[in-house]
N, C-alpha and C positions, 0 to 999 in steps of 0.2 A: 885822960879817957880815948880811950876806941870812936873813932863814926861807928854808926850801925851800915850795913851793908846794904846794896841794892833791895826796895820793894820787887821780887819774881816770885812769878808765878816757875819760874825752876827746881828754884830751892824750895819755894813750899809742896813740889811735884815732889820734888830731891828727901824731905825730909821726911817723906816714909813710904816711897819704893826706893828709895839709894839708900837705904840698909840695907849691908848681906845679905844674903841668898831672898826677899822681897821681891824682885822682881826676876830669880829662879824658882821660887812659890808660883806666879804669876804662871809663866812657862809653863812647868807644870799643867795644871789646875787648864788652861787652855789646852794643852793636850791627852787633857780628860782624864787626869791623875789625881784624885777629888781626895784620897783617905791621909792619913797624917804619914803612917809606918810608910805606902810608897812613895808620899812626899820627899820622906830623910834619907831614902833611901835615894832617890832621883836626883835631891839638889845636895847631899853629904854635909847637909849642917847638921850640926850635933843637937839632942832634940831640946834643950832646953830656949834657945837661941832659936831652933823652927819650932815651937808654941809661944814664943813670945812674937815674931813674925805673926804670925796665926792671929793669935788675940787683938793685934794694932792692926791691919790691915781688914780683917770682923770689922772691926772700931768706929775703921776710916767707914768703913762702906762699900769697900773696891770687894768681898770676898760673903760670904755666908756661910754659917756654921748649922749644914745640918743633918740631922740624925736617920741616921740608920738601918740605928736594929737595938732595940729596948731592951732587951737581955743574952752579953750584956752590953750598957750604956756607949754606944759607939755613935761617930761624930762623921759626916765628910764635907770638902769647902767647896763651892760654888762661884763663880765671878758671877757678878751684881750686873746689873748695869754699867754702870761705875766700871770695876774689874773691866769690863769687856770694850771697853774703848781704852782701855792700854794696850789693847791687841795692836796698834797700829805701831806702839812707839816700842815692841816687844819685836814683829818684825822688821821692822826699822834697823836696831840693834843688830839684831841677826842680819841680815845684813852690809852689816857694813861690820861682821866679825869676821862673812865668810868674804868678802873684799880682800881687806887689808891683814888678819888671821890664820885666817885658813881658804885662801886661797888653790889649795892643790889637796883637799882631799872633805867638802863641808859635812859637818856630821849631822845636817836637819838637813830637807829641802821639801818647803811649801809646797805645792800647786796646785793654782788656782780650782776653779773647776774641770774652767774650760778643758787640762790636760795640760796647761805651762807652767815651769818654774815658774814663782811668784819672782817678780822683781818691783818691790813697792814704790812709788812716787810717791812726792807733796804736788797737790793741783788743789786751783783756786774753787770753791763749792760756785761761787758764782760764772766765771767762762769757763774756769775747764782750765785752764790755762795747765803749768809747770811752774812750781813756787822755787824757787831755790836763792841764791846766797845778791845775784844782781836782778831779781823782778822785785822780794820785799822789802820793806822798810815802816823800820820801827815810825812807833812815836808817842813819846812814852807821855803818861801819866798821873805815874806817881811822887806825890806835892814835890819839888823843894829834888826833882830827879834831871837829870835833858841825858840825850842819851848817849854822853860821855863821861857822865858819874853828877856829883849833885852839883846846884847850882850855888850852893856856897862858896866860896874855896880855899876859904879855911878846913874844910870837911874833904877835901881832896886828899 
């Protein structure tokens, strides 16, 4: 019998947005592209796959489906508050890709309202200090688990 994987919010989040095209849909919506045909074109997603991703994101409360035409009935997709909270994830993924995959020619550049190119940082909301591998401490709260794995050696 295979042991259960570590309980983790990253795994739970990936179950929703880790499917192919899900983050690309969110990218498009964050860029102001809200209609199905444009999202399909800009992501390259097959229509049936895109339909399934949009349905899942709406059911999960990440996007909302809003009518923009009665005849014929047409809808657009908008980020909910939960969807907006994924913006820093998208920006961080883009910054990583710019550094490690597209260093020569960045496909999209995000500027802050001050006019400077955005360089995302993770900071503590309490003290304002930068959060990185050296300054973070994991406190595992899932029963039966430690930072390095299950507490029962037979499950390791």
